[in-house]
VOGU-3710 file (C-alpha; in Angstrom, 3 decimals, decimal comma):
1> xxxxxxxxxx> -118,934/17,931/207,951  -117,231/15,699/210,516  -120,065/15,315/213,003  -121,558/11,909/213,512  -120,354/8,587/212,074  -117,364/9,959/210,147  -115,913/11,732/213,188  -116,501/8,729/215,447  -115,188/6,344/212,813  -112,113/8,486/212,230
11> xxxxxxxxxx> -111,313/8,656/215,958  -111,745/4,913/216,433  -109,812/4,059/213,293  -107,076/6,590/214,160  -106,642/4,863/217,513  -106,338/1,464/215,845  -103,998/2,792/213,165  -102,019/4,553/215,898  -101,413/1,123/217,391  -100,464/-0,045/213,904
21> xxxxxxxxxx> -97,973/2,810/213,596  -96,333/1,889/216,910  -96,085/-1,768/215,905  -94,755/-0,926/212,438  -92,190/1,504/213,819  -90,964/-1,024/216,391  -90,727/-3,776/213,781  -88,956/-1,452/211,351  -86,323/-0,355/213,863  -85,655/-3,866/215,184
31> xxxxxxxxxx> -85,632/-5,518/211,778  -83,363/-2,872/210,295  -80,985/-3,339/213,220  -80,733/-7,139/213,122  -80,614/-7,463/209,307  -78,316/-4,528/208,607  -78,620/-2,301/205,518  -77,885/-5,126/203,054  -80,425/-7,558/204,496  -83,073/-4,910/205,021
41> xxxxxxxxxx> -82,617/-3,590/201,487  -83,174/-7,099/200,101  -86,241/-7,630/202,310  -87,711/-4,230/201,389  -87,271/-4,843/197,654  -88,811/-8,318/197,765  -91,601/-7,106/200,028  -92,408/-4,188/197,745  -92,751/-6,454/194,707  -94,863/-8,954/196,662
51> xxxxxxxxxx> -97,201/-6,218/197,906  -97,524/-4,827/194,382  -98,450/-8,202/192,868  -100,667/-8,986/195,858  -102,832/-5,971/195,059  -103,798/-7,706/191,811  -104,744/-10,984/193,509  -108,250/-9,778/194,433  -108,627/-8,371/190,899  -110,755/-5,538/192,234
61> xxxxxxxxxx> -113,379/-7,805/193,806  -112,593/-6,489/197,297  -113,629/-2,990/196,159  -116,858/-4,178/194,552  -117,524/-6,079/197,781  -117,015/-2,863/199,775  -119,295/-0,977/197,381  -122,096/-3,556/197,525  -121,962/-4,008/201,300  -121,857/-0,206/201,828
71> xxxxxxxxxx> -124,996/0,171/199,735  -126,651/-2,806/201,480  -127,013/-4,380/198,066  -128,969/-7,599/197,687  -125,961/-8,914/195,771  -123,465/-8,516/198,626  -123,457/-12,286/199,232  -122,702/-12,891/195,585  -119,936/-10,304/195,743  -118,299/-12,234/198,605
81> xxxxxxxxxx> -118,387/-15,539/196,702  -116,968/-13,770/193,652  -114,148/-12,237/195,714  -113,157/-15,535/197,316  -113,123/-17,538/194,079  -111,398/-14,924/191,955  -108,730/-14,306/194,604  -107,935/-18,015/194,780  -107,247/-18,262/191,055  -105,498/-14,916/190,560
91> xxxxxxxxxx> -103,429/-15,206/193,742  -102,118/-18,654/192,776  -101,087/-17,478/189,306  -99,460/-14,309/190,643  -97,498/-16,268/193,249  -95,923/-18,362/190,485  -95,124/-15,182/188,547  -93,526/-13,635/191,655  -91,338/-16,668/192,296  -90,027/-16,667/188,735
101> xxxxxxxxxx> -89,552/-12,944/188,083  -88,090/-11,817/191,426  -84,578/-13,131/190,686  -84,760/-11,541/187,228  -86,101/-8,087/188,079  -84,251/-7,603/191,379  -80,627/-8,214/192,253  -81,207/-11,288/194,417  -78,154/-12,981/195,996  -77,790/-16,751/196,092
111> xxxxxxxxxx> -79,600/-18,536/198,896  -82,599/-16,203/198,977  -85,067/-18,604/197,371  -86,744/-19,553/200,666  -87,124/-15,854/201,447  -88,859/-15,345/198,097  -91,208/-18,290/198,693  -92,208/-17,227/202,215  -92,730/-13,551/201,446  -94,559/-14,345/198,206
121> xxxxxxxxxx> -96,891/-16,880/199,840  -97,716/-14,409/202,617  -98,232/-11,197/200,644  -99,308/-12,430/197,202  -101,550/-15,391/198,074  -102,740/-15,212/201,714  -102,881/-11,500/202,576  -105,522/-10,786/199,868  -107,957/-13,086/201,706  -107,490/-10,980/204,833
131> xxxxxxxxxx> -108,250/-7,931/202,696  -111,587/-9,502/201,718  -112,492/-9,989/205,382  -111,458/-6,397/206,116  -113,600/-4,969/203,310  -116,597/-7,047/204,363  -116,474/-5,555/207,863  -115,555/-2,114/206,543  -118,661/-1,944/204,383  -120,780/-2,882/207,404
141> xxxxxxxxxx> -119,469/0,191/209,226  -117,057/-1,767/211,447  -114,074/0,273/210,274  -111,956/0,085/213,420  -112,698/-3,626/213,864  -111,762/-4,284/210,253  -108,381/-2,622/210,767  -107,651/-4,851/213,753  -107,530/-7,762/211,305  -104,763/-5,978/209,434
151> xxxxxxxxxx> -102,877/-5,203/212,646  -102,783/-8,830/213,826  -100,185/-9,914/211,226  -98,090/-6,847/212,073  -98,127/-7,711/215,776  -97,105/-11,278/215,020  -94,307/-10,018/212,785  -93,044/-7,888/215,646  -93,057/-11,032/217,778  -91,134/-12,858/215,038
161> xxxxxxxxxx> -88,498/-10,093/214,989  -88,128/-10,306/218,765  -87,694/-14,094/218,600  -85,090/-13,847/215,820  -83,253/-11,080/217,687  -83,226/-13,118/220,919  -82,136/-16,400/219,315  -79,700/-14,801/216,835  -79,702/-17,775/214,421  -77,681/-18,009/211,247
171> xxxxxxxxxx> -79,501/-16,699/208,143  -81,689/-14,359/210,178  -83,532/-13,113/207,085  -84,699/-16,639/206,219  -86,002/-17,224/209,738  -87,767/-13,874/209,793  -89,321/-14,581/206,371  -90,781/-17,784/207,848  -92,191/-15,747/210,723  -93,560/-13,282/208,170
181> xxxxxxxxxx> -95,513/-16,130/206,568  -96,812/-17,569/209,856  -97,924/-14,072/210,903  -100,442/-14,069/208,045  -101,487/-17,712/208,330  -102,651/-17,456/211,948  -105,048/-14,481/211,547  -106,366/-15,979/208,322  -107,150/-19,201/210,147  -109,025/-17,131/212,720
191> xxxxxxxxxx> -111,043/-15,480/209,925  -111,989/-18,815/208,360  -113,054/-20,148/211,759  -115,382/-17,254/212,676  -116,463/-15,944/209,265  -119,803/-16,792/207,583  -120,103/-20,369/206,431  -119,456/-19,476/202,778  -115,794/-18,912/203,679  -115,461/-22,607/204,508
201> xxxxxxxxxx> -117,335/-23,847/201,440  -115,021/-23,428/198,429  -117,611/-25,222/196,290  -119,811/-22,098/196,584  -117,033/-19,737/195,527  -117,006/-18,626/191,929  -114,552/-17,054/189,513  -115,495/-13,935/187,565  -117,376/-14,681/184,368  -116,199/-13,474/180,977
211> xxxxxxxxxx> -118,385/-10,357/180,973  -117,278/-9,411/184,520  -113,516/-9,354/183,946  -113,622/-6,099/182,025  -115,514/-4,245/184,738  -113,261/-5,641/187,462  -110,077/-4,868/185,515  -110,399/-1,141/186,190  -110,517/-1,673/189,944  -107,717/-4,252/189,822
221> xxxxxxxxxx> -105,308/-2,073/187,870  -106,322/0,924/189,990  -105,438/-0,957/193,186  -102,055/-1,962/191,770  -101,292/1,508/190,455  -102,129/3,046/193,840  -99,783/0,742/195,739  -97,179/1,059/193,016  -96,676/4,733/193,780  -95,796/3,823/197,383
231> xxxxxxxxxx> -93,724/0,711/196,618  -91,985/1,479/193,340  -89,147/3,447/194,924  -88,083/0,470/197,097  -87,911/-1,725/194,003  -85,920/0,914/192,115  -83,602/1,337/195,093  -82,561/-2,312/195,111  -82,102/-2,176/191,328  -80,261/1,142/190,955
241> xxxxxxxxxx> -78,320/1,440/194,230  -75,836/-0,776/196,074  -77,705/-3,107/198,433  -76,558/-1,345/201,618  -77,510/2,121/200,366  -80,836/0,716/199,154  -81,454/-0,498/202,696  -80,776/2,968/204,150  -83,121/4,551/201,612  -85,853/1,958/202,245
251> xxxxxxxxxx> -85,811/2,692/205,969  -86,219/6,428/205,300  -89,044/5,783/202,838  -90,888/3,469/205,262  -90,605/5,995/208,091  -92,007/8,839/205,973  -94,710/6,653/204,411  -96,062/5,665/207,824  -97,007/9,293/208,552  -100,024/9,115/206,231
261> xxxxxxxxxx> -101,892/6,639/208,470  -104,201/9,283/210,080  -105,311/10,400/206,608  -105,991/6,780/205,691  -108,047/6,455/208,888  -110,138/9,451/207,867  -110,689/8,123/204,362  -111,612/4,642/205,598  -114,267/6,195/207,822  -115,562/8,445/205,034
271> xxxxxxxxxx> -115,579/6,023/202,084  -118,927/4,290/202,764  -120,632/7,707/202,897  -118,748/8,916/199,811  -119,872/5,809/197,914  -123,487/6,625/198,797  -123,440/10,368/198,116  -121,582/10,523/194,789  -119,957/13,491/193,067  -122,543/16,217/193,678
281> xxxxxxxxxx> -123,974/15,756/197,166  -120,598/14,730/198,566  -118,689/17,755/197,233  -118,536/19,641/200,548  -117,267/16,557/202,322  -114,585/16,134/199,682  -113,270/19,665/200,207  -113,143/19,186/203,978  -111,212/15,942/203,511  -108,667/17,658/201,271
291> xxxxxxxxxx> -108,281/20,550/203,709  -107,675/18,257/206,665  -105,209/16,159/204,668  -103,225/19,227/203,579  -103,003/20,761/207,070  -102,090/17,447/208,647  -99,448/16,816/205,977  -97,722/20,137/206,690  -97,617/19,468/210,436  -96,377/15,892/209,916
301> xxxxxxxxxx> -93,629/17,106/207,561  -92,330/19,570/210,158  -92,462/16,917/212,872  -90,550/14,257/210,950  -87,926/16,732/209,745  -87,235/17,742/213,363  -87,262/14,122/214,555  -84,967/12,756/211,823  -81,722/13,035/213,863  -83,277/10,936/216,647
311> xxxxxxxxxx> -84,380/8,288/214,136  -80,833/8,041/212,816  -79,475/7,782/216,354  -81,862/4,902/217,111  -80,773/2,984/214,019  -77,048/3,378/214,685  -73,947/4,022/212,603  -74,840/1,392/210,002  -77,630/3,695/208,809  -75,577/6,860/208,608
321> xxxxxxxxxx> -77,297/9,418/206,360  -80,837/8,142/206,911  -81,698/11,331/208,819  -80,843/13,508/205,810  -82,980/11,330/203,567  -85,922/11,547/205,972  -85,589/15,350/206,096  -85,554/15,482/202,300  -88,533/13,142/201,896  -90,470/15,281/204,398
331> xxxxxxxxxx> -91,099/17,728/201,529  -93,329/15,057/199,974  -95,486/14,431/203,062  -98,150/17,139/202,419  -98,527/15,900/198,845  -98,721/12,255/199,959  -101,500/13,157/202,401  -103,574/15,046/199,827  -102,969/12,386/197,201  -104,122/9,640/199,603
341> xxxxxxxxxx> -107,371/11,524/200,199  -108,000/12,549/196,591  -107,318/9,206/194,943  -109,671/7,454/197,359  -112,334/10,011/196,467  -111,808/9,077/192,807  -112,468/5,470/193,793  -115,785/6,351/195,431  -116,761/8,363/192,345  -116,308/5,120/190,366
351> xxxxxxxxxx> -113,699/6,620/188,058  -111,124/3,800/188,194  -109,533/4,507/184,820  -109,082/8,184/185,646  -107,221/7,206/188,802  -105,208/4,598/186,909  -104,107/7,112/184,266  -103,096/9,565/186,973  -101,121/7,087/189,061  -99,415/5,425/186,110
361> xxxxxxxxxx> -98,297/8,907/185,107  -96,770/9,110/188,586  -94,989/5,805/187,977  -93,531/7,224/184,776  -92,344/10,381/186,532  -90,672/8,357/189,286  -88,877/6,010/186,878  -87,703/8,720/184,464  -86,470/11,066/187,201  -84,853/8,214/189,117
371> xxxxxxxxxx> -82,869/7,188/186,035  -81,793/10,813/185,600  -80,998/11,710/189,218  -79,741/8,509/190,852  -76,620/8,410/188,702  -75,513/11,875/189,847  -77,172/12,189/193,285  -77,502/8,598/194,495  -80,247/7,891/197,021  -81,073/11,605/197,301
381> xxxxxxxxxx> -81,860/11,591/193,589  -84,408/8,834/194,176  -85,951/10,907/196,981  -86,191/13,928/194,682  -88,043/11,869/192,083  -90,596/10,861/194,739  -91,115/14,482/195,796  -91,814/15,625/192,229  -94,125/12,680/191,525  -96,171/13,074/194,713
391> xxxxxxxxxx> -96,805/16,790/194,162  -97,828/16,170/190,543  -100,221/13,419/191,655  -101,725/15,510/194,461  -102,386/18,526/192,230  -103,620/16,386/189,342  -106,045/14,329/191,420  -107,656/17,365/193,096  -107,962/19,076/189,703  -109,636/16,037/188,120
401> xxxxxxxxxx> -112,076/15,671/191,021  -113,071/19,334/190,611  -113,792/18,752/186,930  -115,803/15,575/187,613  -117,847/17,238/190,363  -118,535/20,322/188,227  -119,635/18,255/185,223  -121,849/16,046/187,388  -123,435/19,100/189,000  -124,126/20,618/185,583
411> xxxxxxxx> -125,613/17,370/184,305  -127,853/17,040/187,359  -128,991/20,634/187,038  -129,872/20,062/183,383  -132,062/17,072/184,185  -134,123/18,740/186,933  -137,674/19,625/185,969  -138,422/23,320/185,675
//
């Protein structure tokens, strides 16, 4: 099942995402050290909300672009113009919403308004345009090259952390937030310079028409619900826990979440083929993807549980207890891996509302259990809610895919001539 383009694509993409993991880990450790638990908790909460709103900025057009380019559709050019125009309008509106609701939803201290503006501009408005460029290349089979575009901002953010750490200015979070914004602006400028001419002709961009919004809404909400499962706990942490403890929890959550990158690499390589093959002919590939994700998740969970004391030692005394949280969250890693594979399969089966229902159910589980457990168990209670939610999502998504594949197979068998 993994001979040919998928295997090659997975290896190439794994190498690129391995670089991404190294850069992310370095940035995480340095940023957590220079900001301290309070500052990092604030940054993680604001970043999580910005990422969540940013997933709505494309309003699903990046996925339809990937679909059309993967199928070598004659309408791929139109899909690009639609993505650029719709992202401009939606991203601008969502940025205003982010600026106004962040101080209300999260416990934001005074003087953080510039941080909100920089992070919001980067992740809500500008990053979605990079996503369009990534999907355009991804659909053309340039999976590893597309991921390099996503790594460039991360590398520049690492550089920004190093500069802030070396200069040690006052208000280090504000200066890093500015670097966070510049780190997206520079790669985006590179994309506009080298991309097809339509990128530099806003007059050719178009916003979704009235009859298109409904079809795109499923993909848009699906994209937000998917990221919400990964980001919701950081937002709850800053709301339900003291800022310092929220920072310790956010570090543990980021460390554990980074382990799923090899599974993402595999799915990125497989998605164009899954889009083409559908529910019936792609069934064997689906099962192999789930098997690999499950085995990898078990091995990664054991690794991170054993490595947790060294992570805590690297972070220092300010992050005391982060090792225990990492060991606890390791129980969720196999489920996170399978869920990452299965929910992407649901996307390629063009069942956005099924995936949305499943992931919003996960949101509900996380929120309800967090409200129940955080009061009595603190940050460990939040970790427990994530473990329960991830296992429910993993089992539910695989079960739903089995039903969809079986029903599609039966329908295809019934339509064959005898």
